[in-house]
C-alpha positions as CSV (number, residue, x, y, z in Angstrom):
1,X,56.3,120.3,-16.1
2,X,58.7,117.3,-16.5
3,X,57.0,114.0,-16.7
4,X,57.6,111.6,-13.8
5,X,60.1,108.7,-14.1
6,X,57.5,106.1,-14.5
7,X,56.0,107.8,-17.4
8,X,59.3,107.9,-19.2
9,X,61.0,104.5,-18.5
10,X,60.6,101.3,-20.5
11,X,58.4,100.0,-17.5
12,X,56.1,103.0,-17.8
13,X,53.0,100.8,-18.5
14,X,53.7,98.8,-15.3
15,X,52.1,100.0,-12.1
16,X,54.4,101.0,-9.3
17,X,54.7,99.1,-6.1
18,X,54.1,100.4,-2.6
19,X,57.2,102.0,-1.1
20,X,57.2,99.4,1.7
21,X,57.4,96.6,-0.8
22,X,60.1,98.2,-2.8
23,X,62.3,98.7,0.3
24,X,61.7,95.1,1.4
25,X,62.9,93.7,-1.9
26,X,65.8,96.1,-2.1
27,X,66.8,95.1,1.5
28,X,66.7,91.4,0.5
29,X,68.7,92.0,-2.6
30,X,71.4,93.9,-0.5
31,X,71.5,91.1,2.1
32,X,71.9,88.6,-0.7
33,X,74.8,90.7,-2.0
34,X,76.4,90.8,1.5
35,X,76.1,87.0,1.8
36,X,77.8,86.4,-1.5
37,X,80.8,88.8,-0.5
38,X,81.5,89.1,3.2
39,X,81.9,85.4,4.1
40,X,84.7,85.1,1.5
41,X,86.9,88.1,2.2
42,X,89.8,86.0,3.4
43,X,88.9,82.8,1.6
44,X,91.4,83.3,-1.2
45,X,95.1,84.1,-0.9
46,X,96.3,87.5,-1.9
47,X,97.4,87.6,-5.6
48,X,100.1,89.5,-7.5
49,X,98.3,92.9,-7.8
50,X,97.0,92.7,-4.2
51,X,100.5,92.4,-3.0
52,X,101.3,95.9,-4.6
53,X,98.2,97.3,-2.7
54,X,99.5,95.8,0.5
55,X,102.9,97.4,-0.1
56,X,101.2,100.8,-0.7
57,X,99.2,100.6,2.4
58,X,102.3,99.9,4.5
59,X,103.5,103.5,4.2
60,X,103.7,105.5,7.4
61,X,102.7,108.9,6.0
62,X,100.4,110.3,3.4
63,X,103.4,111.6,1.6
64,X,104.9,108.2,1.4
65,X,101.5,106.8,0.3
66,X,101.4,109.3,-2.5
67,X,104.9,108.6,-3.8
68,X,104.3,104.9,-3.6
69,X,101.1,105.2,-5.6
70,X,103.1,107.3,-8.2
71,X,105.8,104.7,-8.4
72,X,103.9,101.4,-8.6
73,X,100.2,102.0,-9.4
74,X,98.2,102.9,-12.5
75,X,95.1,104.3,-10.8
76,X,94.2,107.5,-8.7
77,X,94.6,107.5,-4.9
78,X,91.1,107.6,-3.5
79,X,90.9,103.9,-2.8
80,X,94.3,103.8,-1.3
81,X,93.6,106.8,0.9
82,X,90.5,105.1,2.2
83,X,92.1,101.7,2.7
84,X,95.2,103.3,4.3
85,X,93.1,104.7,7.0
86,X,91.0,101.6,7.3
87,X,93.9,99.1,7.5
88,X,95.8,101.4,9.8
89,X,93.3,100.4,12.4
90,X,92.5,96.8,11.3
91,X,95.8,95.7,9.8
92,X,96.8,94.7,6.3
93,X,95.2,91.3,6.3
94,X,93.2,90.1,3.2
95,X,89.8,90.6,4.8
96,X,90.7,94.2,6.0
97,X,92.1,95.1,2.6
98,X,89.1,93.7,0.7
99,X,86.5,95.2,2.9
100,X,86.2,98.5,1.1
101,X,85.6,97.0,-2.3
102,X,83.2,94.5,-0.8
103,X,81.2,97.1,1.2
104,X,81.2,99.3,-2.0
105,X,79.7,96.5,-4.1
106,X,77.1,95.8,-1.5
107,X,76.2,99.4,-1.3
108,X,76.1,99.4,-5.1
109,X,72.9,97.3,-4.9
110,X,70.6,100.1,-3.4
111,X,72.5,102.8,-5.1
112,X,71.9,101.2,-8.5
113,X,68.2,101.3,-7.7
114,X,68.3,105.0,-7.0
115,X,70.7,105.7,-9.9
116,X,68.3,104.1,-12.5
117,X,64.9,104.7,-11.1
118,X,64.4,108.0,-12.9
119,X,65.9,106.6,-16.1
120,X,64.1,103.3,-16.4
121,X,61.3,103.2,-13.8
122,X,60.8,101.7,-10.4
123,X,60.4,97.9,-11.1
124,X,63.1,97.8,-13.8
125,X,65.5,99.5,-11.4
126,X,64.6,96.9,-8.8
127,X,65.4,94.2,-11.3
128,X,68.7,96.0,-12.0
129,X,69.6,96.1,-8.3
130,X,68.9,92.3,-8.1
131,X,71.2,91.7,-11.1
132,X,73.9,93.8,-9.5
133,X,73.7,91.7,-6.3
134,X,74.4,88.4,-8.0
135,X,76.5,89.5,-11.1
136,X,79.6,87.2,-11.0
137,X,81.9,89.8,-12.3
138,X,80.9,92.2,-9.5
139,X,81.1,89.4,-6.9
140,X,84.6,88.7,-8.0
141,X,85.7,92.2,-7.7
142,X,84.3,92.4,-4.3
143,X,87.1,90.1,-3.0
144,X,89.9,92.0,-4.9
145,X,91.8,94.6,-2.8
146,X,92.0,97.0,-5.7
147,X,90.1,100.2,-6.8
148,X,87.6,98.5,-9.1
149,X,84.7,97.9,-6.5
150,X,84.9,101.5,-5.4
151,X,85.0,102.6,-9.0
152,X,81.7,100.9,-9.7
153,X,80.1,102.5,-6.7
154,X,81.3,106.0,-7.4
155,X,80.3,105.6,-11.1
156,X,76.8,104.7,-9.9
157,X,76.7,107.7,-7.6
158,X,77.7,109.9,-10.6
159,X,74.9,108.3,-12.7
160,X,72.5,109.0,-9.8
161,X,73.4,112.7,-9.8
162,X,73.4,112.7,-13.6
163,X,69.7,111.4,-13.6
164,X,68.7,114.1,-11.1
165,X,70.3,116.8,-13.1
166,X,68.6,115.6,-16.2
167,X,65.2,115.4,-14.5
168,X,65.3,118.7,-12.3
169,X,68.6,120.4,-12.7
170,X,68.7,122.7,-9.6
171,X,72.0,124.2,-8.4
172,X,72.1,121.7,-5.6
173,X,71.6,118.8,-8.1
174,X,74.5,120.0,-10.2
175,X,76.7,120.4,-7.1
176,X,76.0,116.8,-5.9
177,X,76.5,115.4,-9.4
178,X,79.9,117.2,-9.6
179,X,80.9,115.9,-6.2
180,X,80.1,112.3,-7.3
181,X,81.9,112.7,-10.5
182,X,85.1,114.0,-8.8
183,X,85.0,111.0,-6.6
184,X,84.6,108.7,-9.6
185,X,87.6,110.2,-11.4
186,X,89.7,110.2,-8.2
187,X,88.9,106.4,-8.0
188,X,89.8,105.5,-11.6
189,X,90.9,107.4,-14.5
190,X,88.4,105.7,-16.7
191,X,85.8,107.5,-14.6
192,X,86.5,110.3,-17.1
193,X,84.6,108.3,-19.6
194,X,81.6,108.0,-17.3
195,X,81.6,111.7,-16.5
196,X,82.4,112.8,-20.1
197,X,79.6,110.7,-21.4
198,X,77.2,112.3,-18.9
199,X,78.4,115.8,-19.9
200,X,77.8,115.0,-23.6
201,X,74.3,113.7,-23.0
202,X,73.4,116.5,-20.7
203,X,74.5,119.1,-23.3
204,X,72.4,117.4,-26.0
205,X,69.2,116.8,-23.9
206,X,69.3,119.7,-21.5
207,X,67.4,122.8,-22.4
208,X,67.1,125.8,-22.6
209,X,70.6,127.4,-23.0
210,X,70.7,128.2,-19.2
211,X,70.5,124.5,-18.4
212,X,73.6,123.9,-20.7
213,X,75.5,126.6,-19.1
214,X,75.0,125.1,-15.7
215,X,76.2,121.7,-17.1
216,X,79.4,123.4,-18.4
217,X,80.0,125.2,-15.1
218,X,79.6,121.9,-13.2
219,X,81.9,120.1,-15.7
220,X,84.5,122.8,-15.3
221,X,84.3,122.4,-11.5
222,X,85.0,118.7,-12.0
223,X,87.9,119.4,-14.2
224,X,89.3,121.9,-11.7
225,X,89.0,119.3,-8.8
226,X,90.7,116.7,-11.0
227,X,93.8,118.7,-12.1
228,X,95.9,117.6,-9.0
229,X,95.8,114.2,-10.6
230,X,97.5,115.3,-13.8
231,X,101.1,115.1,-12.5
232,X,100.4,111.7,-10.9
233,X,98.8,110.5,-14.2
234,X,101.9,111.6,-16.2
235,X,104.2,109.7,-13.8
236,X,102.1,106.6,-13.9
237,X,101.9,106.5,-17.7
238,X,105.6,107.4,-18.2
239,X,106.8,103.7,-18.1
240,X,105.6,100.3,-19.2
241,X,103.7,99.2,-16.1
242,X,100.4,98.9,-18.1
243,X,102.0,98.1,-21.5
244,X,100.9,94.3,-21.2
245,X,97.3,95.5,-22.1
246,X,98.2,96.6,-25.5
247,X,100.2,93.5,-25.9
248,X,97.0,91.4,-25.8
249,X,95.1,91.5,-29.3
250,X,92.1,93.9,-28.9
251,X,89.7,91.4,-30.3
252,X,90.8,88.9,-27.6
253,X,90.3,91.6,-24.9
254,X,86.9,92.5,-26.3
255,X,85.8,88.9,-26.3
256,X,87.0,88.2,-22.8
257,X,85.3,91.4,-21.5
258,X,81.9,90.5,-23.0
259,X,82.2,87.0,-21.5
260,X,83.4,88.2,-18.2
261,X,80.7,91.0,-17.9
262,X,77.9,88.4,-18.6
263,X,79.2,85.6,-16.3
264,X,82.5,86.5,-14.7
265,X,86.0,85.0,-15.1
266,X,86.7,81.3,-14.8
267,X,83.2,80.0,-15.2
268,X,83.2,76.4,-14.0
269,X,81.3,74.9,-17.0
270,X,80.8,75.7,-20.6
271,X,77.1,75.3,-20.5
272,X,76.8,77.5,-17.6
273,X,78.7,80.4,-19.3
274,X,76.8,79.8,-22.6
275,X,73.4,79.9,-21.1
276,X,74.1,83.0,-19.1
277,X,75.6,84.8,-22.1
278,X,72.8,83.9,-24.3
279,X,70.1,85.1,-21.9
280,X,71.8,88.3,-21.1
281,X,72.8,89.1,-24.8
282,X,69.2,88.7,-26.0
283,X,68.0,90.8,-23.1
284,X,70.6,93.5,-23.6
285,X,69.7,94.0,-27.3
286,X,66.0,93.9,-26.7
287,X,66.2,96.0,-23.6
288,X,68.4,98.6,-25.3
289,X,65.8,99.0,-28.1
290,X,63.0,99.2,-25.5
291,X,64.8,101.8,-23.4
292,X,65.8,104.0,-26.4
293,X,62.2,104.1,-27.5
294,X,60.8,105.0,-24.1
295,X,61.7,108.7,-24.2
296,X,64.4,111.2,-23.2
297,X,65.5,109.4,-20.0
298,X,65.8,106.1,-21.7
299,X,67.8,107.6,-24.7
300,X,70.1,109.2,-22.1
301,X,70.8,105.8,-20.5
302,X,71.5,104.0,-23.8
303,X,73.7,106.8,-25.0
304,X,75.7,106.9,-21.8
305,X,76.2,103.1,-21.8
306,X,77.4,103.1,-25.4
307,X,79.9,106.0,-24.7
308,X,81.3,104.3,-21.4
309,X,82.0,101.1,-23.2
310,X,82.7,102.1,-26.8
311,X,84.8,105.3,-26.3
312,X,87.8,103.4,-24.7
313,X,87.4,100.7,-27.2
314,X,87.5,103.1,-30.1
315,X,90.7,104.8,-28.7
316,X,92.3,101.4,-28.5
317,X,91.3,100.5,-32.0
318,X,92.7,103.6,-33.6
319,X,95.9,103.4,-31.4
320,X,95.5,106.6,-29.5
321,X,95.5,105.2,-26.0
322,X,95.1,101.5,-25.8
323,X,93.9,100.7,-22.3
324,X,90.7,98.8,-23.1
325,X,90.5,96.0,-20.5
326,X,87.7,94.4,-18.6
327,X,88.6,95.8,-15.2
328,X,89.1,99.3,-16.7
329,X,85.6,99.4,-18.1
330,X,83.9,97.5,-15.2
331,X,81.7,100.6,-14.5
332,X,79.8,99.7,-17.7
333,X,78.5,96.5,-16.0
334,X,75.7,98.0,-14.0
335,X,74.7,100.2,-17.0
336,X,74.6,97.2,-19.2
337,X,72.5,95.3,-16.6
338,X,70.1,98.2,-16.4
339,X,69.7,98.0,-20.2
340,X,68.9,94.3,-20.0
341,X,66.5,94.5,-17.1
342,X,63.5,95.8,-19.1
343,X,63.5,92.9,-21.5
344,X,64.0,90.4,-18.6
345,X,61.0,91.9,-16.8
346,X,58.9,92.1,-20.0
347,X,59.6,88.5,-20.9
348,X,58.2,87.2,-17.6
349,X,59.6,85.3,-14.8
350,X,61.3,82.4,-16.7
351,X,64.3,84.2,-18.3
352,X,64.8,86.6,-15.3
353,X,64.8,83.8,-12.8
354,X,67.0,81.6,-15.0
355,X,69.7,84.3,-15.3
356,X,69.6,85.1,-11.6
357,X,69.9,81.4,-10.8
358,X,72.8,80.9,-13.2
359,X,74.6,84.0,-11.9
360,X,74.0,82.9,-8.3
361,X,75.3,79.4,-9.1
362,X,78.4,80.7,-10.8
363,X,79.2,83.2,-8.0
364,X,78.9,80.5,-5.2
365,X,80.7,77.8,-7.2
366,X,83.7,80.1,-8.0
367,X,83.8,81.4,-4.4
368,X,84.0,77.9,-2.9
369,X,86.2,75.9,-5.3
370,X,90.0,76.6,-5.4
371,X,90.1,75.4,-9.1
372,X,88.4,78.6,-10.2
373,X,89.9,81.1,-7.7
374,X,93.3,82.8,-7.5
375,X,96.3,80.6,-6.8
376,X,96.3,79.5,-3.1
377,X,99.9,80.6,-2.3
378,X,98.9,81.1,1.3
379,X,97.8,77.5,1.7
380,X,100.8,76.0,-0.1
381,X,103.4,78.0,1.7
382,X,101.8,77.4,5.1
383,X,102.1,73.7,4.3
384,X,105.8,74.1,3.4
385,X,106.5,76.1,6.6
386,X,104.6,73.6,8.8
387,X,106.9,70.8,7.7
388,X,110.1,72.7,7.9
389,X,110.5,76.4,8.4
390,X,114.3,76.6,7.8
391,X,114.1,75.1,4.4
392,X,114.8,77.4,1.3
393,X,112.1,77.7,-1.2
394,X,112.8,77.6,-5.0
395,X,110.4,79.1,-7.5
396,X,110.6,77.8,-11.1
397,X,108.7,80.9,-12.2
398,X,109.3,84.4,-11.1
399,X,106.1,86.5,-11.5
400,X,104.7,85.6,-8.1
401,X,107.9,86.2,-6.2
402,X,106.4,89.2,-4.4
403,X,103.4,87.0,-3.3
404,X,105.9,84.4,-1.9
405,X,108.0,87.0,-0.3
406,X,105.0,88.4,1.6
407,X,103.8,85.1,2.9
408,X,107.1,83.9,3.9
409,X,108.3,87.1,5.3
410,X,111.7,87.1,3.5
411,X,113.2,88.3,0.3
412,X,114.7,86.4,-2.6
413,X,118.4,86.1,-3.0
414,X,120.6,85.5,-6.0
415,X,122.1,82.3,-4.6
416,X,122.5,80.1,-1.6
417,X,124.0,76.9,-0.6
418,X,121.8,74.2,0.9
419,X,121.2,70.4,1.1
420,X,117.4,70.6,1.1
421,X,114.9,72.9,-0.4
422,X,111.2,73.0,-1.5
423,X,110.3,73.5,-5.2
424,X,106.9,75.1,-5.5
425,X,105.4,74.5,-8.9
426,X,102.2,76.7,-9.3
427,X,99.1,75.2,-10.8
428,X,98.1,76.2,-14.4
429,X,94.9,76.6,-16.5
430,X,95.8,74.5,-19.5
431,X,94.6,75.8,-22.9
432,X,91.0,74.9,-23.3
433,X,90.5,74.2,-19.6
434,X,88.7,76.3,-17.0
435,X,90.0,74.7,-13.8
436,X,93.5,75.1,-12.2
437,X,95.5,71.8,-12.3
438,X,98.9,70.7,-11.3
439,X,101.7,71.6,-13.8
440,X,104.4,69.3,-14.9
441,X,107.5,68.9,-12.8
442,X,110.4,71.2,-13.6
443,X,114.2,70.5,-13.8
444,X,115.9,70.1,-10.5
445,X,119.1,71.9,-9.5
446,X,122.2,70.0,-10.3
447,X,123.0,67.3,-7.7
448,X,119.4,67.3,-6.1
449,X,116.9,64.6,-6.2
450,X,113.2,64.7,-5.3
451,X,112.3,62.6,-2.2
452,X,108.7,63.9,-1.4
453,X,105.9,65.4,-3.3
454,X,102.8,67.1,-1.9
455,X,99.8,68.5,-3.8
456,X,98.1,71.5,-2.2
457,X,95.2,73.0,-4.3
458,X,97.0,72.2,-7.4
459,X,100.5,73.2,-6.2
460,X,103.2,70.6,-6.7
461,X,105.5,70.9,-3.7
462,X,108.6,68.9,-4.2
463,X,111.1,68.4,-1.4
464,X,114.6,68.0,-3.0
465,X,117.8,66.9,-1.2
466,X,121.5,66.6,-2.0
467,X,124.1,64.4,-0.3
468,X,126.0,67.6,0.7
469,X,125.2,71.3,0.7
470,X,125.2,72.5,-3.0
471,X,124.7,76.0,-4.6
472,X,121.2,76.8,-5.8
473,X,121.6,79.9,-8.2
474,X,118.9,82.0,-9.8
475,X,119.1,81.3,-13.6
476,X,119.8,77.6,-13.3
477,X,117.4,75.3,-15.2
478,X,114.2,75.2,-13.1
479,X,115.3,78.1,-10.8
480,X,114.0,81.6,-11.2
481,X,113.9,82.8,-7.6
482,X,115.4,81.5,-4.5
483,X,114.2,82.4,-0.9
484,X,116.3,81.3,2.0
485,X,115.1,79.3,4.9
486,X,113.4,81.0,7.9
C-alpha cells in the first residue's frame, strides 16, 4: 500500500489541519489573489505585445484567427481561442483581454494546493498557495493579455495529474494527466518541458513495468494530440520574431529571471528586492534539500522543478535552441515556491510573514504607481486628443507605433504637411534607475518651434508650430513615425 501524502512530504511530522480550516484558509488566499488582480485589469495601458493580441482577436473567423497566430505570434493557439470567444462577447478592451490570465492566476491558488498536496503535504501546500497568491511576478502576468497566465494554470493542472499518477496511477488518472498536459502544450510550447520532465520522473519512479508502459501510452497520446501544432511551430520559428532573446547575453537573462521570479519586474526599491531575494533564496535551497530527503514524492518534485528550469537553460547555453527567457519558463515559479515553502514553514512565522509582506507590498506598489508600470500611452494620447483632435502626432521612436495607432485609431504615414503637431517623447528607465522618468527633448522638424510642453506620467508632450504648413517626413531628425490628425 502506498503511504499517504502526509507521511511522504517534508511536512510529514506536522499534524494535518481539519478540512474546514484548510478550505477557509485557501478561500482567503484566493480572495487575496483576486483583490490583487481584478481591480487593476484596465489600470495600465496596453503595451506593445498586447496590441498584437488585440489584432489577433479582431479576426472574424477561426481560420483567420489561426492564420494571424501563425503570422505574428510565437505561442500555440489555446489562449487566443479562449480569448477570441470571450472578447467576441465583451469586446477587445484591456480588462476583457486580460480577464483570462487574471482568472487563470486566481484559480492557480487553489489548484497549486491540490497540485502539491500529495508531493509536499497539506500545510506546506497551503503555504505554497499563499505564496502563489502574492507572488509579484504572477501578479504582473495577471494583467498581461498574453498566454503566460494560462500557461501557469495549465502547468499546475498537469503537475496535479502527475502527482495523482505517481501516487495511484489508474487509467483514469493517466487520462486526466494526459488531458491537462495537452492543454499545457497547446498554451505554450515550453509546456513540453513541464510534460517531458513529468514523463522522465514517472518512468524513473513508477514501478512495476506495467506502470511504466501506462506512462508511455499516456505520453504517446499527448504527443499525438500535439502533432497539429507542428506546422504552426515551424511557421512561427521560420523567421526572426523571437531572435531578440538570443541577442541578450544568457547570463543577463538568467540573472533577470532569478530576480523577477523572486520579486517581480521593476521592484520600486533596492532594499525591497534584496530582502525578498535573500529570504526566498535561502528558503529555496533549504527547502529543496528538505523535500529531496522526504521520500519519493519529494524527490519527484525536486527533479521536475530542476528539469523545467534547467533544461531550456542548458539548450540555450549549448546553442541548440536559445529561447530561455523569464516569461517562457514562468511555469517554474509555483514549482520553486513549493520547494521554498517547507523551509519557510519550518523556520517559523517570521521569515514566512516577512516574505509574504514584502511580496504583497511590492505587488500593490507596482500596481498603483505609474513609474513601475507599462508606459501610459492611453493617458498621454487621451490628453493630446482632448486638447486638439486634428493635430498630427510625431513619434521620435518607432517601436510603439502600433500602440499609438491603436489608441488614436489611425495609421502612420510617410509624410504630411502641417503647421502644428504633437511630439510624444516616451519616458525611459535610465541605467541604474528603477522608475520611469521623462526623457530628454528630441530634435524638432525643420522650421518648427516648441510652444507648449505637458508631462503626463513621464511622457514629454511638446506642441510644435510653424509660421506656415511645412513637411514632416519620417526619417528627419527626431521623426520616426508620423500619424495624421483625426
